[in-house]
N, C-alpha and C positions, 0 to 999 in steps of 0.2 A: 839575677837572671840565670836560668839554668843553661847548661851547655847544649845548644841546639845543633851543633855540627854533626853528631852521630845521626840524628834524625834526617838531616839534609843529605848526609852521605848515603844513608839507606835509600833515599829517593833517587839519588844520582847513580845507583847501581843498575837502574833500568836501562835497557837498550835504547839508545837515542837521546837519553837525558843530557842536556847541555849545561844547564845551571838551575839552581833553586834558591829560594830565599824565604825568610819569615819576615813579613812586612806589616807595619802599622797602617791600617787603612785610613786612619784619621789624618795622617800627615805624610804618608809615603816613605817614612824612614825605615831602614832595614835593621832588624835585630841581628840577623845572621845570614850569610850567603856562602855558597860554594859553587864552583864550576866557572865556565867561561863561554864566550860565544856572542854575547850581547853586552851592552852597557846596563848591567843589572840595576844600578841606581836610578837611571832614567826610566827604565821599564817598570820598576817597582812603584815609583812615584806616579807614573801614568796609569798603571793598573789599580792603584789605590783610588784614583778618580773613577775608574770603571765600577769598582765595588760600591763606592759611595753613591754613584748615579743610580745603580740598580736598587740600592736600599731606599733612596729617595723616591724613585718611581713606584716601588712597592707600597711605600707609605701613602703616596698620593692616590693610589688605586684602592687604598683601604685594605690591602692584603695583610692578613695576619699569618705570615709564613716566614720561613727563613731560607737563605741561600745555602744550598748544599755545595754546589760548585759552579763555576763559570768556565766555559770552554771558548777559546778564541782560536779559530782555524785560519792560518795564513797559508800562502802558497807553498812554503817550505818548512813551516814550523807549526807546532801546537803549543798553546799556552793554557795552563790550568791554574785557576785561582780557587782556593778552597778556604773559606773562613774557619777559624778554630772554634769549635763549639764551647770549649772550656775557657777560652780567652777572648771575650768580645773585643772587636775592633782590630783583630789580627788575622792575617791569612797566610797560607802557604802559596807560593808562586813557583811554578815549574815551567821551564821552557824545554821543549822536545824537538829534535830534528825529525820532521815528518817522514823522511825517507826510511828511518830505522826504528821508529817508535811504534809500539802497540798501544793505542789510546786507551783501550779497555783495561789493560794491565796497569798502565800509568795511573788511571783514575783510581783503581783498586789500591795501589801502593800508597798514593797520597792519602786516601781515606784511612788506611791502616796506620800510617804515620801520624795523621792528624789526631787520632785517638790517644796517642802516647804523649802528646804535648799538653800538659795540664796547667802550666804557668810559664810566664816569661820573666 
């Protein structure tokens, strides 16, 4: 497994970033995480279900496409889930404080970091 902490640290440099993780979407297990503010283990496991549900729905609809990212907007937080193109079954999970975050910049940063992770 490569050291994922620099990639997560890069993501957490964003204004409003609370915590981030690299997650196995098959079982919700975390490969690496940084930050605080929520129980990242519970959140990662639950959001792995979200990724799997979307993939299942796309398959049932016969969609031949891929998930680029999933946004979840809560009252006080944004959650970004971005599958790794180079590592099937793994996604980046980022939690942002909605009061301080710029969602467009966060999406861009996560996309840039995603390209740097080529293996786990």
